[in-house]
RODOTOR-529100 format. One record per residue: x, z negated, y of N, C-alpha, C in turn; residue in one letter. Coordinates in pm, whole numbers, plus 50000, padded with zeros to 5 digits. Example, Ala and Ser with C-alpha at 12.3 -4.5 7.8 and 13.67 -1.06 7.14 Angstrom:
residues 2
513194922049431512304922049550513204922049670a;512854929249775513674928649894512904921350003s;
end
This chain:
residues 321
137956818525223136966824125296135366814125212m;134346814425312133336808625282131996814925171y;131546808825079130426816925045129166819025076l;128776820825106127056820125142126196830525080n;124946821125053124216827824994122606831125044t;121706840925057120416844825081119836851625046r;118306850425055117486859924984117716871625010a;118296882525116118706893625115120016893825212r;121026904825181121976905025240122546910825369a;121126917025404120936925025538120726915125632s;120406901725603120566890725654121626887025709s;122766886425679124156884325715124716895325858f;124026902625820124746918025914123886912126083i;122676911326053121836904326147122506893126219y;122836886526149123486870126219124546874926281q;125726882526232127016884826312126866897726422q;125876906126412125286916526505124886908626569a;123986893026620123806885226697124806877426808r;125806875826666126876865626751128026873926793e;127856890326780128976897626800128156904926877f;127786905326997126956916627094127946925727109k;126986933427102127896950627182127636961227065g;128616972927116128056984527043128896978226899v;128306986926778128506985026635128586999526574w;129907002326505130237013826444129517012026335l;128417026226275128597025626128128317038726065i;128647036325944128597056725885127057057525919p;127207070825894125887082025878125157075425762d;125957075825639125487073625552125167058125485n;124427053425549123997037725512122907034825529i;122147025625464120657022725433119727020725605c;119137021825606118297025125733117947006725776h;117947000025674118396983625705119106981225805a;120386981525779121346978025863121266985225986v;121226999326028120297001426164119816990826225y;118476988026130117536981726215118246968226246v;119006957526130119216949326149119796944226271d;121046954826297121746952026409120726957726561i;120156968226550119456966326657118276953626719c;117756948526602116806935626597117766922726642m;118966924726684119866909826683120666914326837a;119786925526916119976926327042121466936427064g;121936939726964123706950827002123036964626950s;124046975026998123776987126967124606995726872t;124237007126846124977014226733125337026726790i;126487030526739127247045726758127427046126618e;126407058226555126887068226470127987070426425l;128777074526278129997077226277130297085026154m;130397099726154130267104226079131407102825911d;131187109625838132147103925683133067116625672v;134317109525605134977116225558134627122925470d;135307139525446135087145125309135437144125189l;137037135425193137257132825108136717118425009e;136447109925069136107097925028134257093425057s;133917101625124132877099925201131977091225233l;133107083525282133027072025370133087071525496e;133117061525564133157061025715134587068025740l;134857076625845135807084625884136727078225956d;137627071825921138407062125996139537063526093t;139387079826105140587085826199139477085426287n;137927090126320137277090226422137047078226513k;136657066226412136647052426381137847048226503v;139207053526490140407049226580140247056626664s;139917066826713139787075926826138627063426909d;137807066526882136467060126965136847045627017y;137647039626920138437025827000139097027327092l;139767037427132140747040727202139727039027346k;138977044827334138087045727464136957037827483h;136557030927391135237022727412135557009227354n;134707000927398134216989527385133876986427252q;134446979127150133076977327073133286963526969v;131966959926889132276945326917131926945726715a;131546952526662131816954426523131846965126439g;132446963626309132576976826227131396976126128i;130756983726068130216980925905130976994825852v;132206987625760132726998625634131946999525511l;131247005925491130347008625364130737016125252v;131337011425132131287017125009130207021424944r;130507038324996129177045425010128727045424863a;129277046824777128917050424627129407037824538f;129197027924582129587017224484131537018824463g;132547028924526133817029124455134667018624539s;135327010924468136687005424543137827010824566l;138137024324543139227033824507139967033024634k;139487034324741139787036424896140357020324919v;141307015524902142167004125000142247010525146n;141307002125229140857002725360141976988425442y;142486982225398143326970425468144456978225558e;145116988425543145946990625647144966997525795s;143597000925753143077005725849142286987425946f;142306980925836141496967725904142746959925948f;144046963325927145106956725991145366966826144a;145206978726128145216985726245144256978726358f;143136975626333142126967326421142356960426425i;142986950026373143236937726405144436932326453k;145446941326500146426943326553146166946026688d;145136962326701144926965826832143996961426910h;143026957526824141616952226881140736941926821y;141906932126793141406920226732139956913026730p;139176913926869137776909126898136526914626784e;136996922126719136336938326689135836931926527v;134796929826498134406922026372134226931526245y;134706929326167134896939926036134296933225944i;132926939325861132156938525755132516947625671i;132706946825531133336958325438132106951925355d;130966963225334129826965825285130086966625163d;129836958025025130156964124896128946960524848r;127696961824894126656962924860126186969824740c;126726981724690126486988624618127886988124466l;128846981624488129796976824460129236968224337c;129936965924206129976955224121130116940524174f;129466934324175129506920624212130936911824166p;131286912924261132516901224228132106888924318q;133186880224175132896860824225133706853524302f;134696864924337136006854424438136116864624496t;136486858524641137026867624778138106875724749a;138446886724793139636895324770140336886424861p;141746888024776143016880924818143386888024977k;143686881925028144796884925178143996898325248d;142346899425240141756905625333141596903225469t;141716915025556141666912725676140306916525704l;138966918625687138026923025695137316909525721a;136336905025806135516893325834135266885825743d;134166895425674133066891025589132966903325492m;133006899925341132696909625226131246907325177i;130626918425179129136914925165128426923825039l;127856915724973127176922724852125586918124809y;125106926624757123696925324750123056930724597s;121646922524538121576920324438120056919624423t;119666929324543118216930024552117746947524508g;116716949524523116146960624468116906973924474y;117236983324323117906992124292119356991224313s;119836981724332121566975124360122106975624249k;123186977124206124136978724076123816967523999v;123426951624034122646947323955121616935924028v;120506946223972119026944224039118576931524007d;118126923024068118006910824055116466906824122l;116236918424169114886918524273115076911424439g;115696906324414116036898924555117896892424546y;117886887524699119326882024673120526891924759g;121356882924800122836891324872123746879124869g;124856880824898125916867424910127466876125004y;127816867525099129016871725123129616860925167c;131306864125139132426856825159132656861625328f;132546849025394133156851025539134436843525588s;135236845525687135906838125709135676830825794k;134366825525873134186818125950132526810625898s;132346798325925131276790725846129866799625924r;129006798825864127626804825909126316794825877l;125976795225980124576787426016123566792125910e;122956781525890121506786925817120496796625983t;119706801525921118786812226011117246809026015i;116536800726070114866798426084114196810826140s;114036816626101113396831126149112026827626029m;110696833026088110016838526002110066847825953d;109196846825843109316860225719107626863025702f;107226876825696106286883225635106736893725511l;106036888625399106046900325307105136907425323e;104256910525364103256925325388104276932225521s;104896925925591105696934425696106916940725629d;107556930825490108686936625460108216952225350e;106646946825307106126959825171106256969925299e;105996971125474105496981925538106846985625573k;107636978625575109056981425662109506998625616f;109666999225494110037012925424109307022525499d;108187023325523107237032025517107357043225638s;107717034225768108327046625863108947054825846f;110117050225775111577058525731111087066425639f;109967064125507109507077525440108747085425499k;108097081025570107327090725651107977102925720e;109117094725786109907103625851110667115125766s;111297108925669111547120525557110767129325551i;109627125825517108697135325414108247142625526d;108247140725639107457150925745108277157425839t;109797153525829110947157425886110527155326061g;109827147126088109317137326235110757126526240v;110917123926372112167119426412110947105126452p;110977091626414110537080126446110607081326563i;109537077826684109017072126825109977061626842s;110247063126971110427049227037109787037126992e;107917040327018107427030527017107327028026861q;107287033626758107567027826628108537021526578s;109737026826615110907017526609110957003026669f;110206999626834110036990426859109376981826760k;108196987426731107406979226577107996976026494i;108966985826449109906978826335110536969726359i;111506961626459112216958326550111546946826531c;110316944626607109506933426600108906926426491d;108886932926398108326929326280109116917726205s;108416913826095108996899026030109246901925895l;110526917625862110136920625738111646915325674w;112536909025778113756903125744113936887525661l;114016884225539114196875325460115536864525511n;115386852325567116436848325613117416839425507h;115956836325422115756816525307117176820725214a;117516806125254118576804325130117966803525022q;119046806724928118796805324755119326795024745v;118896793624577120056779824514121376788324436n;122326786024481123296791924483124036793924321t;123506780124257124116779224140122986784624062s;121776783024061120896792123990121586805223984k;121576805924138121526827124119122316832424099y;124236821924098124686831924004125216830323884f;124396820523845123776818023671122956829223622d;122006833523720121226847623696122016859623685e;122796860723763123676872723818124326876923707l;125776861723667126566865523555126116869623456k;124476865523434123916863923277123416880823250e;122836888423379122996896123351124156913123391k;124926905423469125746915923494126526922923338l;126996916223243127296925323110126036929723057d;125096926523060124476936523010124186952623095l;124156948623205124356957623313125496969423291v;126526961623283127776971323265127796980423139k;127076973723042127306981222898126196990622887l;125506989922945124227005022977124587010123067h;125107008723165125867017823245126867027323179k;127777019423114128887027523015128247035822944t;127167035422906126387042122748125837053522805r;125147050522939124587060723046125867072423060l;126287067923131127527072623213128187084323102n;128437079523020129137089222911128077101422862e;126747097322883125857111322812126097120022982i;126267113423109125827118023222127207127423241y;128287120823183129737129923170129527137923101g;128547148523031128517157622957127677171823058t;127737165923185127047173823277128297184123317i;127897195523330128967204423365129857201723490n;130867201323449132197194923536132347197123684q;131657214023701131907215123841130797206423920e;129607199623896128717190323949129057177023966m;129737173223902130347158923911131397153424001i;130807145024098131567146124233132817141124185i;132857127024153133607119424100133517104323983s;134547106723898133917096123810134137077723887p;134827081424045134667065824044133377065524153e;132237078324160131147070924253129877069624121f;130207064424011129197066623929129127049623871n;129217039923975128937027523904127467022223970d;127087024424106125757018224119124857038224044w;125047045224085124717056023987125657067024000r;124747075623873125427085823808125307096223952f;126307101624007126257111024077127017127524079n;125737138524142126317148024108125847157224241i;126217167924230126207174924384125747189824335v;124387195824353123757206124317123857220924422v;123907228724362123087239924506121747241524521g;120867235324406119767243324403119197225824408n;119257214324428118957203024448117037201324442r;116427207324480115077208924469114567214824353s;115047225424336114707227224193114647219424056e;116337214624108116237206323961115207193523979v;115297190524064114667176124116113187181424060l;112607191524109111137194724050111397193323889k;111747203823828112277203523660112267189323615k;113167175623670113277164023641111887154823638i;111297159123738110037151723771108777155823698f;109187173123679108237176723537107877171123422e;109217166823396109617159723209108977144123251q;108607137923345108667124423386109897115323404g;110717124323443112297115323447112167118623606l;113587106323616113457109123778114617109523816f;115147109423940116437114024020115867108424158a;117137108924219116707105324362117957117524478s;117607112624585118467116124692119267106524749h;120317106424776121297096724873120567096025015h;121187084825082120777083625213120397092425273y;119327091125352119037101625466119957101425585y;120407115125627121407112625746120477099925879p;121327095725948120307078325969120347085626127l;121077096726166121027104426285119287111626293g;119197118126156117997122926198116597117826170l;117037103826183115557095626179114847093826369f;116057100126421115867100026574115977109226667f;116647121326576116817135226643116767143426537s;115737157626555115977169826483117097176726454t;117707173726619118947182526647120097175726621q;120567165626549121427157126484122357167926345y;123527166026384124307172926314125797159026257k;126077164326152127007155326087127327162925983s;128557160225940129277163825783128297157225683v;127607145125706127157138425617125487147825591w;125057155225705124177161825725123687172025621n;125167178925603125237191925502125377184125391t;126377178525347126897173325230125637167525155l;124847158825197123867151925133122987162125079r;122527172225137121437180425037121917186124933e;123027181124862123207186124739123397174724642g;123337165224709123677151924630122307145124543i;122467142724424121487141824309122207129524235l;121447115024296121467101024238120807099524113n;121727102323953120947103323824121077085823826l;119747079323772119357064523779120657058623600f;121157048123640121507047123535121837030323481n;120317027223550119967009823512119197009323399d;118766995623371118136993323272116716997623272l;116497002923363115027010623357114897027023269r;116167029323250116627044623210117137041423104v;116377053722941116897049322832117897060722806t;118657055922689119777067922655119067078322653e;117687083922578116947091422539116837099822671e;116427093222786115907101322894116867106022964g;118527099522921119517107522973119687119522930a;119627119322782120057130122748119167143522803i;117737141122810116877151022865117377153623004r;117717146023070118007149523230119267157723260t;120127153423182121627166623134120837177923087v;120147181122982119887193722961119177200323060n;118507190623145117547201223241118797204823348i;119607199023340120777200823487121487209223434i;121977208723328122697219223244122167231623293n;120817230623224120077244823202119977253823361e;119697243723446119027246623584119847249123678y;121107235523679121777231423789122997243523821g;123017246423959123957251724034125047247224079r;126177250924056127337240624163126807243024351p;127307234524389127387232524554128167237524636f;127787247224690129127254224764128937251824905k;130157242324981129897237925079131477244725164y;131217251825304132417262325385132957250525458d;133947241825423134587232725537135147239125644k;
end
């Protein structure tokens, strides 16, 4: 596979959605940047729900959709940075029956790996080191691709990048869907940086920071591991951030913020950005999910205080399947 590095991982999704135009299948719990990438590239999107066990793309629903529809590409996202699920049999099914479908294995929330997985049937393996990723360099993304990728020469404006998230943040805060006019403004803006980066320098910086990040996450995760076990989703979901699920998320978040500490929601359901009537498994599940930060911005003392708040005020999340 070919190694490619750029200023932003989203650039690679945009490029392949432009190369393989048509309908792309993406999960409901993915960063909104991916949605915009694909639309900017001239392709269209069909949102897929998530599986209750993996909390990742529901492969059964994807298989059913493929039986009756033409599909250009699929973005399979490792939603919490876990590699527990082996999707190679799913990839094999697609390649056997629908060989024209382009598959992106999106590992942007996973620990970076420096060699391509052996014998994968995915067409691209994607990693990110941008803001709030597992290893946060403040920029950068790379991929392993089965075909050579040409460089992209497109304008970029830092001011457009700074404004980019504001449309989505406003929609989340107000509960009002993004209008077609606003979405067109987003797609026409120059927010996406396609610039090449110095590969050698980039990976030196990444490798230097990786061990420090792993050690820090291990320490904080040991602290977070003392949270009431009923509220911990799964040990496999705690590399990117430590993820819990609580029945009274708003109350717990308020207590955390009052103490000058931080936590966050997981990705907002993409469908809700465009329709208040949108319903999905993720739409319900994400109401209880809290991301507890375990990056270098968080101290062990801060993690201990966060645990104490959650154990005192948090209630287990109940979901009727």
